[in-house]
C-alpha positions as CSV (number, residue, x, y, z in Angstrom):
1,M,29.6,20.2,21.0
2,R,31.7,19.6,18.0
3,T,29.5,18.7,15.1
4,I,30.3,17.3,11.5
5,F,29.6,20.9,10.2
6,T,32.8,22.4,11.4
7,K,34.8,19.9,10.1
8,M,33.2,19.8,6.4
9,A,33.5,23.5,6.6
10,K,36.5,23.1,5.5
11,N,36.7,21.1,2.2
12,K,36.0,18.2,0.5
13,N,39.0,16.0,2.0
14,D,37.9,16.9,5.1
15,E,34.5,15.6,4.8
16,T,35.6,12.0,3.2
17,G,38.2,12.1,6.2
18,V,35.3,12.0,8.6
19,I,33.3,9.7,6.8
20,L,36.4,7.4,7.0
21,K,36.3,7.6,10.4
22,I,32.9,7.0,10.5
23,Q,33.1,3.7,8.8
24,K,36.4,2.7,11.0
25,Q,34.1,2.7,14.3
26,T,32.3,-0.5,12.4
27,G,34.4,-2.9,13.3
28,C,34.9,-1.9,16.7
29,L,31.4,-1.8,17.1
30,L,30.4,-4.8,15.7
31,F,32.8,-6.4,18.1
32,V,30.4,-4.8,20.7
33,I,27.5,-5.6,19.6
34,G,28.3,-8.9,18.5
35,A,29.6,-9.7,22.3
36,A,26.0,-8.6,23.5
37,M,24.5,-10.8,20.8
38,L,26.5,-14.0,21.5
39,A,25.4,-13.5,25.5
40,F,22.5,-13.2,24.8
41,V,22.2,-16.6,23.0
42,L,24.0,-18.1,25.9
43,T,21.8,-17.2,28.7
44,D,19.0,-18.3,26.5
45,F,20.8,-21.5,25.5
46,F,21.2,-21.9,29.5
47,K,17.9,-20.8,30.1
48,S,16.2,-23.4,27.7
49,G,18.8,-26.2,26.7
50,T,18.2,-25.4,23.1
51,S,20.7,-26.3,20.9
52,A,22.6,-23.3,19.4
53,F,23.6,-25.5,16.6
54,G,20.7,-27.9,15.5
55,G,17.6,-26.3,17.3
56,S,14.9,-24.9,14.8
57,K,12.5,-23.4,17.7
58,N,13.8,-19.9,16.8
59,V,13.5,-20.1,13.0
60,V,11.1,-17.5,11.8
61,G,11.9,-18.5,7.9
62,E,14.8,-19.1,5.4
63,I,16.1,-17.1,2.7
64,A,18.3,-19.5,0.2
65,G,18.3,-22.5,2.7
66,E,19.7,-20.2,6.0
67,R,17.5,-20.1,8.2
68,V,16.6,-16.4,9.6
69,Q,16.6,-16.2,13.7
70,Y,14.3,-14.7,15.3
71,E,16.3,-12.4,17.2
72,E,17.4,-11.2,14.1
73,L,14.2,-10.2,12.9
74,T,13.4,-8.8,16.4
75,K,16.6,-6.8,16.1
76,G,15.5,-5.4,13.2
77,V,11.9,-4.4,14.3
78,E,13.6,-2.2,17.7
79,E,16.4,-0.6,15.1
80,L,13.5,0.4,13.0
81,K,11.5,2.1,16.2
82,V,14.6,4.0,17.2
83,M,14.6,5.5,14.0
84,Y,11.1,6.1,13.8
85,Q,10.9,7.0,17.7
86,G,8.5,10.1,18.3
87,S,6.1,8.8,15.2
88,D,3.2,6.4,15.4
89,F,4.2,3.6,13.6
90,D,2.3,-0.3,13.5
91,E,4.1,-3.2,14.6
92,A,3.3,-5.6,12.0
93,S,4.4,-3.2,9.1
94,L,7.9,-3.3,10.8
95,R,8.1,-6.5,10.7
96,D,7.4,-6.6,7.3
97,Q,9.9,-3.8,7.1
98,A,12.1,-5.3,8.8
99,W,11.7,-9.1,7.1
100,N,12.2,-6.9,3.8
101,Q,15.4,-5.7,4.9
102,I,16.7,-9.3,5.7
103,I,16.3,-10.3,2.0
104,Q,17.7,-7.6,0.5
105,E,20.9,-8.5,2.8
106,R,20.8,-12.1,2.1
107,V,19.9,-11.8,-1.4
108,I,19.7,-8.5,-3.3
109,K,23.2,-7.2,-1.3
110,R,24.5,-10.6,-1.8
111,E,24.3,-10.4,-5.6
112,H,26.1,-7.2,-5.6
113,D,29.2,-8.7,-3.3
114,L,29.6,-11.4,-5.7
115,L,30.0,-9.0,-8.9
116,G,32.3,-6.4,-7.0
117,I,29.5,-3.7,-7.0
118,K,30.7,-1.4,-4.4
119,M,30.0,2.2,-2.7
120,G,33.1,3.7,-1.7
121,S,33.5,6.6,0.4
122,A,34.4,9.4,-1.9
123,E,31.0,8.2,-3.9
124,L,29.0,8.3,-0.4
125,V,30.7,12.3,0.4
126,D,29.4,13.2,-3.2
127,A,26.1,11.7,-2.7
128,L,25.9,13.4,0.7
129,F,27.7,17.0,0.5
130,G,29.1,17.4,-3.5
131,E,27.2,19.8,-6.2
132,T,24.3,17.4,-6.6
133,P,23.3,15.4,-3.1
134,D,21.8,12.7,-3.9
135,P,17.9,12.7,-4.9
136,M,17.2,10.7,-1.7
137,V,18.9,13.1,0.4
138,I,17.6,16.0,-0.7
139,R,14.2,15.0,0.0
140,N,15.4,13.9,3.9
141,F,16.6,17.2,4.5
142,T,14.5,19.6,2.4
143,N,13.6,23.0,5.2
144,P,9.9,22.7,5.2
145,D,9.8,26.5,4.9
146,T,11.8,27.7,2.2
147,K,11.2,24.2,0.8
148,Q,15.1,23.9,-0.5
149,F,17.9,21.2,0.1
150,D,19.5,22.3,4.1
151,P,22.8,21.3,4.0
152,N,22.7,22.4,7.6
153,M,19.9,20.2,8.7
154,L,22.0,17.4,7.5
155,R,25.2,18.4,9.3
156,Q,22.7,18.2,12.3
157,F,21.8,15.0,12.3
158,I,25.6,14.0,11.3
159,E,26.8,14.7,14.6
160,I,30.5,13.9,15.4
161,D,29.4,12.5,18.6
162,M,28.3,9.8,16.8
163,L,31.6,8.3,17.0
164,E,31.3,7.7,20.4
165,D,28.1,6.6,20.4
166,E,26.7,3.1,19.4
167,Q,22.8,4.6,18.7
168,K,23.2,7.7,17.0
169,Y,25.9,5.2,14.9
170,K,23.0,3.2,14.2
171,N,20.5,5.7,13.6
172,Y,23.3,7.6,11.0
173,L,23.9,3.6,9.2
174,N,19.5,3.0,9.2
175,F,18.5,6.0,8.1
176,L,21.1,7.5,5.8
177,E,24.2,5.8,4.5
178,K,22.2,1.7,4.5
179,P,19.6,3.2,2.0
180,L,21.8,5.1,0.4
181,Q,23.6,2.0,-0.8
182,E,21.6,0.2,-1.6
183,F,20.0,2.6,-3.8
184,R,23.8,3.6,-5.7
185,E,24.4,-0.1,-5.8
186,G,21.0,-1.3,-7.3
187,A,21.6,1.0,-9.2
188,K,24.9,-0.1,-10.5
189,Y,23.5,-3.5,-11.2
190,E,20.5,-2.4,-12.9
191,N,22.6,-0.7,-15.2
192,M,24.5,-3.6,-15.9
193,I,21.3,-5.6,-16.5
194,R,19.8,-3.5,-19.0
195,A,24.0,-3.3,-20.6
196,G,23.3,-6.5,-21.5
197,I,19.6,-6.1,-23.0
198,Y,20.0,-6.2,-26.9
199,F,17.2,-6.7,-29.8
200,T,18.7,-7.7,-33.1
201,K,17.0,-7.0,-36.7
202,I,15.7,-10.0,-36.6
203,D,13.7,-10.0,-33.3
204,A,12.8,-6.8,-34.4
205,E,11.5,-8.2,-37.3
206,Y,9.8,-10.8,-35.4
207,E,7.8,-8.7,-33.0
208,F,6.3,-5.9,-36.0
209,N,4.9,-9.0,-37.7
210,L,3.2,-10.2,-34.6
211,E,0.9,-6.8,-35.3
212,E,0.9,-6.9,-39.4
213,F,0.4,-10.8,-39.9
214,K,-3.1,-11.0,-40.5
215,M,-5.6,-13.9,-41.6
216,S,-9.4,-13.6,-42.4
217,A,-11.8,-16.5,-42.2
218,K,-15.4,-17.5,-42.1
219,T,-17.0,-19.4,-39.5
220,V,-19.7,-21.4,-38.5
221,G,-20.8,-22.2,-35.1
222,L,-22.9,-23.7,-32.2
223,P,-23.1,-22.1,-29.1
224,Y,-23.4,-24.4,-25.5
225,V,-26.1,-22.8,-24.5
226,S,-28.3,-24.4,-27.7
227,V,-27.9,-27.4,-25.3
228,S,-30.0,-27.4,-22.4
229,D,-28.4,-28.2,-19.0
230,S,-31.1,-31.0,-18.3
231,S,-29.9,-33.0,-21.3
232,F,-27.2,-34.3,-19.0
233,T,-27.1,-36.9,-16.6
234,Y,-24.4,-37.2,-14.3
235,D,-23.1,-38.4,-11.0
236,D,-20.4,-38.2,-8.6
237,G,-18.5,-41.0,-10.2
238,D,-18.5,-39.0,-13.6
239,L,-17.4,-35.8,-11.6
240,E,-14.6,-37.2,-9.7
241,K,-13.6,-38.8,-12.8
242,Y,-13.2,-35.5,-15.1
243,L,-11.6,-33.8,-11.7
244,N,-8.7,-36.6,-11.7
245,Q,-8.8,-36.0,-15.8
246,N,-8.5,-32.4,-15.1
247,S,-6.8,-31.9,-11.8
248,D,-3.8,-29.0,-13.2
249,E,-7.1,-26.7,-13.3
250,Y,-8.4,-27.3,-10.0
251,K,-5.3,-26.5,-7.8
252,Q,-5.4,-25.0,-4.2
253,L,-3.6,-23.1,-2.0
254,A,-4.0,-24.6,1.9
255,T,-6.8,-22.9,3.7
256,R,-8.7,-23.1,6.2
257,D,-12.3,-22.7,7.3
258,I,-13.6,-20.8,10.9
259,D,-16.7,-20.0,12.8
260,F,-15.7,-17.2,15.0
261,V,-16.6,-14.5,17.5
262,V,-15.1,-11.0,17.7
263,L,-15.6,-9.6,21.4
264,N,-14.7,-5.7,20.9
265,V,-13.2,-3.3,23.5
266,F,-14.6,0.0,23.0
267,A,-13.5,2.8,26.1
268,T,-16.1,3.2,28.6
269,A,-17.1,6.5,30.4
270,A,-15.0,6.0,33.4
271,D,-12.1,5.0,30.6
272,T,-12.6,8.5,28.9
273,A,-12.7,10.4,32.3
274,N,-9.5,8.8,33.3
275,A,-7.6,9.9,30.3
276,R,-8.9,13.2,30.7
277,A,-7.2,13.3,34.0
278,R,-3.7,11.8,32.8
279,V,-3.7,14.8,30.4
280,E,-4.5,17.2,32.3
281,K,-2.7,16.4,35.2
282,E,0.4,16.7,33.0
283,K,-0.4,20.5,31.8
284,E,1.7,21.8,34.7
285,T,4.8,19.5,33.8
286,F,4.8,20.0,30.3
287,K,4.4,24.0,30.6
288,N,7.5,23.9,32.8
289,A,9.6,21.3,30.2
290,K,12.7,22.6,29.2
291,I,13.2,21.0,25.8
292,D,9.6,20.6,24.4
293,S,11.0,18.2,21.6
294,S,12.4,15.4,24.7
295,F,9.1,16.1,26.6
296,V,6.5,15.0,24.3
297,S,9.1,12.1,22.9
298,K,9.0,10.2,26.7
299,K,5.1,10.8,26.8
300,R,4.9,9.0,23.4
301,T,2.1,11.6,22.3
302,Q,0.3,10.8,18.6
303,R,1.8,13.7,17.3
304,P,5.7,14.2,16.7
305,F,7.5,16.8,17.3
306,T,8.7,18.7,14.0
307,G,10.2,21.6,15.3
308,V,9.2,23.6,12.0
309,Y,7.4,27.0,12.1
310,V,4.3,27.0,10.8
311,R,1.8,30.1,9.3
312,R,-1.9,30.6,9.7
313,G,-3.8,27.8,7.6
314,M,-0.7,25.6,7.6
315,T,-1.6,23.2,10.7
316,D,-4.5,20.5,10.6
317,L,-4.9,21.1,14.5
318,P,-8.1,20.5,15.7
319,S,-10.6,23.6,15.8
320,G,-10.2,26.8,18.1
321,V,-6.2,25.4,18.5
322,E,-5.0,27.2,15.9
323,D,-6.6,30.6,17.1
324,F,-4.5,30.0,20.6
325,L,-1.2,29.3,19.3
326,F,-1.3,32.3,17.4
327,T,-2.6,34.9,20.2
328,A,-0.4,33.1,22.8
329,D,3.1,34.1,23.7
330,S,5.7,31.5,23.7
331,G,5.8,29.1,26.8
332,A,1.8,28.7,26.9
333,V,-0.2,26.3,26.8
334,S,-4.4,25.7,26.1
335,D,-6.4,24.4,28.0
336,L,-7.5,21.0,27.0
337,V,-9.0,19.9,24.0
338,Y,-11.1,16.7,23.0
339,Q,-11.5,15.8,19.6
340,N,-11.5,12.6,17.3
341,G,-11.1,10.4,20.2
342,S,-8.0,11.9,21.7
343,F,-7.5,14.4,24.8
344,G,-4.8,17.3,23.9
345,L,-2.9,20.1,25.1
346,Y,-0.5,22.3,23.1
347,K,2.1,24.6,23.7
348,V,3.4,27.6,21.5
349,S,7.1,26.4,22.0
350,D,8.6,30.1,19.9
351,V,7.2,32.4,18.1
352,K,9.0,34.7,15.2
353,E,7.8,36.7,12.4
354,D,7.7,35.7,8.7
355,S,8.1,38.1,5.6
356,V,5.0,36.6,4.0
357,S,2.2,37.9,5.0
358,V,-1.5,36.2,5.6
359,M,-4.8,36.9,5.3
360,R,-8.1,35.2,6.0
361,A,-11.7,36.0,4.2
362,R,-14.7,34.4,3.7
363,H,-16.8,34.7,0.2
364,V,-20.3,33.7,-1.7
365,L,-19.8,32.6,-4.8
366,V,-22.0,32.9,-7.5
367,P,-21.8,30.5,-11.0
368,T,-20.6,32.3,-14.4
369,G,-23.7,33.0,-16.2
370,E,-26.1,35.3,-17.0
371,D,-26.1,38.5,-14.5
372,D,-24.0,36.7,-12.8
373,E,-22.0,40.5,-11.8
374,S,-25.6,41.8,-10.7
375,T,-26.0,39.1,-8.7
376,A,-23.3,39.2,-6.8
377,R,-23.2,43.1,-6.4
378,Q,-27.2,42.3,-5.3
379,T,-26.1,39.5,-2.5
380,L,-23.7,42.3,-1.1
381,A,-26.2,45.0,-0.9
382,Y,-28.7,42.2,0.8
383,I,-25.8,41.2,3.2
384,R,-25.0,45.0,3.7
385,S,-28.4,46.1,4.5
386,G,-29.1,43.2,6.8
387,K,-31.8,41.7,4.9
388,I,-29.8,38.1,5.1
389,T,-26.7,37.1,6.5
390,F,-23.2,36.0,5.2
391,E,-24.0,32.7,6.2
392,E,-26.9,32.3,4.7
393,A,-26.1,33.9,1.6
394,A,-22.6,31.1,1.3
395,K,-24.9,28.2,2.4
396,D,-25.2,27.5,-1.5
397,N,-21.6,27.9,-2.5
398,F,-20.4,25.1,-5.0
399,D,-17.0,24.8,-3.8
400,Q,-18.1,22.9,-0.6
401,T,-17.2,26.1,1.7
402,G,-21.2,26.8,2.2
403,A,-21.0,24.2,5.2
404,N,-18.4,26.7,6.9
405,G,-20.3,30.0,6.1
406,G,-17.8,30.6,2.8
407,D,-14.4,30.4,4.6
408,L,-11.8,30.4,2.3
409,G,-8.8,30.2,5.3
410,W,-5.6,32.0,5.4
411,V,-4.2,33.2,2.1
412,Q,-1.0,34.3,0.9
413,K,0.2,35.3,-2.5
414,D,1.8,31.9,-2.9
415,G,2.1,28.3,-1.5
416,F,-0.4,26.9,0.2
417,N,-4.9,27.2,-0.1
418,M,-4.3,26.5,-3.9
419,Q,-8.4,25.8,-4.4
420,V,-8.5,29.8,-3.9
421,P,-8.2,31.2,-7.4
422,Q,-5.0,33.6,-7.5
423,E,-7.4,36.8,-8.9
424,V,-9.0,36.1,-5.6
425,K,-6.0,36.3,-3.7
426,D,-4.6,39.3,-4.8
427,A,-7.8,41.0,-3.9
428,I,-7.4,39.6,-0.1
429,L,-4.2,40.2,0.8
430,S,-5.0,43.8,-0.8
431,S,-7.8,45.1,1.5
432,S,-8.3,45.8,4.7
433,V,-10.0,43.7,7.5
434,G,-13.9,43.9,7.2
435,S,-13.9,45.1,4.1
436,Y,-16.2,43.9,1.3
437,S,-15.9,43.6,-2.1
438,V,-16.6,41.4,-5.5
439,I,-14.4,39.8,-7.6
440,K,-14.3,37.7,-11.0
441,S,-12.1,34.9,-11.3
442,S,-11.9,31.4,-13.4
443,K,-15.0,29.7,-10.7
444,G,-17.3,32.9,-11.1
445,W,-17.8,36.0,-8.8
446,H,-16.9,36.1,-5.5
447,V,-18.6,38.3,-2.4
448,L,-15.8,38.0,-0.4
449,N,-15.2,39.9,3.3
450,V,-11.8,39.8,4.4
451,T,-12.6,38.5,8.6
452,D,-8.6,38.3,9.7
453,G,-5.2,39.5,9.0
454,P,-2.9,40.3,8.1
455,S,-0.2,38.0,10.4
456,K,3.4,37.3,9.6
457,K,3.6,35.6,12.7
458,L,5.0,32.1,12.5
459,V,5.2,29.5,15.1
460,K,6.9,26.3,16.9
461,F,4.5,24.2,18.2
462,A,4.3,20.8,20.5
463,A,1.7,18.7,20.9
464,L,0.7,16.1,23.7
465,E,-2.1,13.8,22.8
466,R,-3.5,11.3,24.2
467,R,-6.2,8.6,22.3
468,V,-8.8,7.3,24.8
469,T,-8.3,4.1,25.1
470,P,-10.3,1.3,26.7
471,G,-8.7,0.6,30.7
472,T,-7.7,-2.2,32.0
473,E,-10.5,-3.2,34.2
474,T,-12.6,-2.9,30.6
475,D,-10.3,-4.8,28.9
476,R,-10.6,-7.7,31.3
477,E,-14.1,-7.8,31.6
478,V,-14.0,-8.7,27.8
479,E,-11.1,-10.8,28.4
480,R,-13.2,-12.7,30.9
481,L,-16.2,-13.1,28.9
482,A,-14.2,-14.2,25.5
483,G,-12.4,-16.7,28.5
484,E,-15.9,-17.9,29.3
485,I,-16.8,-18.6,25.7
486,Q,-13.7,-20.5,25.0
487,F,-14.4,-22.5,28.3
488,Q,-17.6,-23.6,27.8
489,A,-17.1,-24.2,24.1
490,Q,-14.7,-26.9,25.1
491,D,-17.1,-29.3,26.4
492,N,-20.2,-28.3,23.3
493,E,-19.6,-29.6,20.0
494,D,-22.5,-26.9,19.2
495,F,-20.5,-23.7,19.1
496,L,-23.0,-21.6,18.0
497,T,-25.6,-22.0,21.0
498,V,-22.8,-21.4,23.4
499,V,-21.7,-18.2,21.7
500,E,-25.5,-16.8,21.7
501,T,-26.8,-18.3,24.7
502,L,-23.7,-15.7,26.2
503,G,-25.1,-12.9,23.9
504,Q,-22.8,-13.0,20.9
505,N,-22.8,-13.6,17.6
506,V,-21.0,-16.2,15.2
507,R,-19.1,-15.3,12.1
508,E,-17.7,-17.4,9.4
509,A,-14.3,-16.9,7.5
510,T,-13.4,-19.8,4.9
511,K,-10.6,-20.2,3.0
512,I,-8.0,-18.3,4.9
513,S,-4.6,-18.6,4.0
514,L,-1.0,-17.8,5.0
515,S,-0.3,-15.5,2.3
516,N,-3.7,-13.6,3.1
517,P,-4.3,-14.0,7.0
518,S,-7.7,-11.6,7.1
519,I,-11.1,-12.8,8.1
520,P,-14.4,-10.4,8.1
521,G,-13.8,-7.6,10.3
522,V,-10.7,-8.2,11.3
523,P,-7.7,-6.8,8.6
524,D,-5.0,-8.8,10.6
525,A,-6.0,-12.2,11.9
526,T,-2.1,-12.9,12.4
527,D,-2.5,-15.0,15.4
528,V,-5.8,-16.7,14.0
529,A,-3.7,-18.1,10.4
530,R,-0.8,-19.0,13.1
531,W,-3.1,-21.3,15.0
532,L,-4.7,-22.6,11.7
533,F,-2.0,-23.7,10.4
534,N,-0.4,-25.2,13.7
535,D,0.2,-28.5,13.0
536,K,-1.7,-29.6,15.9
537,T,-5.0,-28.0,14.7
538,R,-7.9,-30.4,13.9
539,V,-11.4,-29.8,12.8
540,G,-13.5,-29.4,15.6
541,D,-10.5,-27.8,17.7
542,I,-11.4,-24.7,20.0
543,S,-9.1,-22.0,20.0
544,D,-7.0,-19.9,22.8
545,V,-8.5,-16.5,23.6
546,M,-6.3,-14.4,21.1
547,N,-5.9,-11.1,21.9
548,L,-5.0,-9.4,18.5
549,Q,-2.4,-6.9,19.0
550,G,-3.3,-3.1,18.1
551,Q,-6.8,-3.7,17.5
552,D,-8.4,-4.0,21.3
553,R,-10.5,-6.7,20.5
554,Y,-10.3,-10.8,21.6
555,I,-11.2,-13.7,19.9
556,V,-12.5,-17.5,20.1
557,A,-12.3,-19.3,17.3
558,K,-13.1,-22.8,15.8
559,C,-12.0,-24.6,13.1
560,T,-14.4,-26.0,10.6
561,G,-12.0,-27.0,7.8
562,V,-8.9,-27.9,7.0
563,R,-7.9,-27.9,2.9
564,E,-4.2,-29.0,2.1
565,E,-2.1,-27.1,-1.0
566,G,-2.4,-30.0,-4.1
567,T,-5.5,-30.6,-5.9
568,S,-9.4,-29.6,-5.1
569,S,-11.5,-32.3,-3.6
570,L,-14.5,-32.5,-4.9
571,E,-16.4,-31.3,-2.0
572,D,-14.8,-27.8,-2.5
573,V,-15.6,-27.1,-6.0
574,R,-18.1,-29.5,-6.7
575,D,-20.1,-26.7,-8.5
576,Q,-17.7,-25.7,-10.8
577,V,-16.6,-29.4,-11.7
578,A,-20.5,-29.7,-12.8
579,L,-20.6,-26.6,-14.7
580,D,-17.2,-27.8,-16.9
581,Y,-18.8,-31.2,-17.3
582,I,-21.7,-30.1,-18.3
583,R,-19.6,-27.8,-21.2
584,E,-17.6,-30.5,-22.5
585,Q,-20.3,-33.1,-22.7
586,K,-21.7,-30.4,-24.2
587,A,-18.6,-29.5,-26.4
588,Q,-18.4,-33.3,-27.4
589,K,-22.5,-33.1,-28.4
590,L,-22.1,-30.1,-31.0
591,A,-19.1,-31.0,-32.0
592,D,-20.3,-34.1,-33.4
593,Q,-23.1,-32.7,-35.0
594,L,-20.6,-30.6,-36.6
595,N,-18.8,-33.7,-37.9
596,E,-21.9,-35.5,-39.0
597,A,-23.1,-32.2,-41.5
598,L,-19.5,-32.2,-42.4
599,K,-19.9,-35.3,-44.3
600,T,-22.3,-33.8,-47.5
601,A,-21.5,-30.1,-46.6
602,S,-18.1,-28.6,-48.1
603,T,-18.3,-24.7,-47.8
604,P,-19.7,-22.2,-45.0
605,D,-23.0,-21.4,-46.2
606,E,-23.7,-25.0,-46.9
607,L,-22.9,-26.2,-43.0
608,A,-24.5,-22.9,-41.8
609,K,-27.5,-24.2,-43.7
610,A,-27.6,-27.8,-42.5
611,L,-27.6,-26.6,-39.2
612,N,-29.7,-23.7,-39.1
613,S,-26.9,-21.5,-38.4
614,V,-24.5,-18.5,-39.7
615,V,-21.5,-17.6,-41.3
616,T,-19.7,-15.1,-39.7
617,L,-17.0,-13.0,-41.1
618,V,-14.1,-12.4,-39.9
619,P,-11.9,-9.7,-41.3
620,A,-8.7,-10.2,-39.6
621,V,-6.7,-11.7,-37.1
622,N,-3.3,-10.8,-35.7
623,M,-0.7,-12.5,-33.2
624,L,-1.5,-10.2,-30.4
625,S,-5.5,-10.5,-29.9
626,A,-7.6,-13.6,-28.9
627,Q,-10.3,-11.4,-30.0
628,V,-12.6,-12.6,-32.9
629,T,-14.9,-10.5,-34.5
630,G,-18.8,-12.0,-34.4
631,I,-18.0,-14.6,-31.7
632,G,-15.6,-12.3,-28.9
633,A,-12.2,-13.7,-26.7
634,E,-11.7,-17.0,-28.5
635,P,-8.1,-18.0,-28.1
636,E,-8.1,-21.3,-29.7
637,V,-10.3,-20.2,-32.8
638,A,-7.9,-17.2,-33.2
639,G,-4.6,-19.6,-32.9
640,T,-6.4,-22.0,-35.7
641,I,-7.1,-19.6,-37.9
642,L,-3.7,-17.9,-37.9
643,G,-2.4,-21.7,-38.3
644,L,-4.4,-22.5,-41.5
645,K,-3.6,-22.0,-45.2
646,E,-5.4,-20.0,-47.0
647,G,-9.0,-22.0,-48.5
648,E,-8.3,-24.9,-45.9
649,R,-10.8,-25.9,-43.6
650,S,-10.2,-26.7,-39.3
651,N,-11.8,-29.8,-37.6
652,P,-14.4,-28.6,-35.2
653,I,-12.7,-26.4,-32.7
654,K,-13.9,-26.4,-28.7
655,G,-13.9,-22.9,-27.6
656,I,-15.4,-21.0,-24.5
657,G,-18.3,-20.0,-25.9
658,G,-19.3,-22.8,-28.2
659,V,-18.1,-25.3,-31.2
660,Y,-16.9,-23.7,-34.4
661,V,-15.5,-24.7,-37.1
662,V,-12.9,-22.5,-39.7
663,W,-12.4,-21.6,-43.6
664,S,-9.6,-19.8,-43.9
665,E,-9.7,-16.8,-46.1
666,G,-6.1,-16.4,-46.7
667,Q,-3.6,-13.2,-45.5
668,V,-5.2,-10.0,-45.2
669,Q,-4.1,-7.7,-47.8
670,T,-3.6,-4.1,-46.3
671,G,-2.7,-2.3,-49.6
672,E,1.1,-0.8,-49.2
673,P,3.4,-2.3,-46.5
674,N,3.7,0.0,-43.8
675,E,6.9,1.5,-43.1
676,F,9.2,-0.4,-40.9
677,S,12.5,0.3,-39.6
678,S,14.0,-2.9,-38.0
679,E,16.6,-0.2,-36.0
680,T,13.9,2.0,-34.6
681,L,12.0,-1.0,-33.2
682,A,14.6,-3.1,-31.8
683,N,16.1,0.3,-30.2
684,D,11.9,0.7,-28.6
685,L,11.4,-2.7,-27.6
686,R,14.8,-2.7,-26.0
687,Q,13.9,0.7,-24.0
688,G,10.4,-1.5,-22.9
689,I,12.1,-3.8,-21.8
690,M,14.9,-2.2,-20.1
691,Q,12.1,-0.4,-18.1
692,S,11.3,-3.4,-16.1
693,A,14.3,-5.4,-16.4
694,G,15.2,-4.2,-12.7
695,D,12.1,-5.5,-11.0
696,G,12.0,-8.5,-13.0
697,V,15.9,-9.7,-11.9
698,K,15.0,-8.5,-8.4
699,N,12.1,-11.1,-8.3
700,A,13.6,-13.3,-10.3
701,L,16.5,-13.4,-7.7
702,Q,13.8,-13.9,-4.8
703,E,12.5,-16.8,-6.6
704,K,15.2,-18.5,-6.9
705,A,16.0,-17.8,-2.7
706,N,13.5,-20.1,-2.3
707,I,12.1,-18.0,1.0
708,V,10.1,-19.8,3.6
709,D,8.0,-17.2,5.4
710,K,7.3,-18.9,8.8
711,R,6.9,-15.5,10.9
712,Y,3.3,-16.7,11.5
713,N,4.6,-19.2,14.5
714,F,5.7,-16.0,16.2
715,F,3.9,-12.9,15.4
């Protein structure tokens, strides 16, 4: 098979030619894809009678006034599935990613197109194969063994055959070219934005004064706690009036309340036995497979095939599996292994020798202190004499190795197992298997015993792992019980009684919103939210049985409360409104007391004496903080101090913790003025804004696009 590698080996002009050839296929491919989509739409049209020109049945959202069709979103999800084939993925996460890609295409990329921001073919070639490839390319095509960028991996990915293979072309486009294009064009756009950010000397002086302009004052206040809550009476009419007068402070999102029951589906002993049998059945086929990567991919194994050669100690495999892989011959398959709810078979795909040697050891760690060396040597003497086992001596290791007998795992001079001090590594690697020694490191004194090695073996392996999941019959039994709850609840207003009679427990969830569709014990309750926010759902309605995708659980819910977006009702915020109402009454009463006292008191001391209060000195307040010395965070008081002239007195100020009167002491003189360079400060301010400019503009564009997300109606 000819690969792009052979063409790129010639020169950069050839590389450009290949990229251009790839890009020229776009029109043809788009035609084919477009024709297929048209056929699909027409088929659906004739089946359902949906109008292709005005129907909104399949609309999952709107972006900048344009509808996003269900098919567009699911197509994006399917493309991502192909891209991540062989890897674990969450369906909901893929939908979010596909949705964000559509937003990128409709909002961000459109802005780039309007401004003529493009990444040309020459720039693409340079990003892929130039002297300094793009960091994204380096990150995705780094050899796991050498930790260096590997152009060969990139060339193998971009096969010339993809010019005639639609799926390979899509993979190339989605995984490499499109992200590169988005990143490069996004960087150009952000640079344009940053180039337009400018701070004048006047701006700098203003920002400087926000910090440097300070005022001092004296305050006299009466705290709200000085007035008893019981001294005020109110009824619902008072609270309703207060709520209406301050409606902006009590805005709410559209939310719903439910009573619900969750029925979890757990695997039975029979399910476990069936899972075991299914994996065992594959052992011979797995052993005889010619292409391990293809085999495990088709079997949808939990652990994807990486094709990477690993050393001892570099895997996270179940106990004993690594020992098998590094002692067995190429092509060998392990016995069945069960761990953490999964059965697995592991095959040695290939073996080769490394230039780096690794060894395994264990240790007893003696903390640094008096007589630590003598303690370590005494411990070694006890171990050798048989008075104590190595495991017993190591159980108190403070570095958490005590639980496994002091095992340090496999070590090499550099690289993995960074928790082992270098002095200890050097001692292990220079010793023979079975030897003992006493070594000092930064952690203390170590009694070392080398247990295995040396090993230069590198292994490439494939894993067939299957999680034990509930079987069909188990699932059906739980679904039947959920259906019984739903059926009985339809004819019984007492949801609690129905559920408890059938041996289950009712839970409550309040203020469920579309932006946060989660309920206790159910991380992703999108299906529940979709039902709750359906226009037909009313208080008292019982849901259908909902099987939450990927969660092995069923839910039946009863809608118990509906709140629409807008001002909260008194019923929902009664307690908070009551607290705010009483505080307002207290504020007015204390303000009246202060105003009465001010008729005869003209100084802070006189006012404090008249009210049996104290004078608080506020040494300095600036425009960057609402903190007021002596009374805490009081924005209204701080703002008043800054606005008064020297010697001026304020009227009573209704603050957060009480009501205050302020006398200005004038501007604070800080001695010699601080050194100020308007040019330097302006540059610093510009740099600060530039760091967040990109995200700020992106958020602004998305907000302007008036994005409406209706995915909850479908997923």
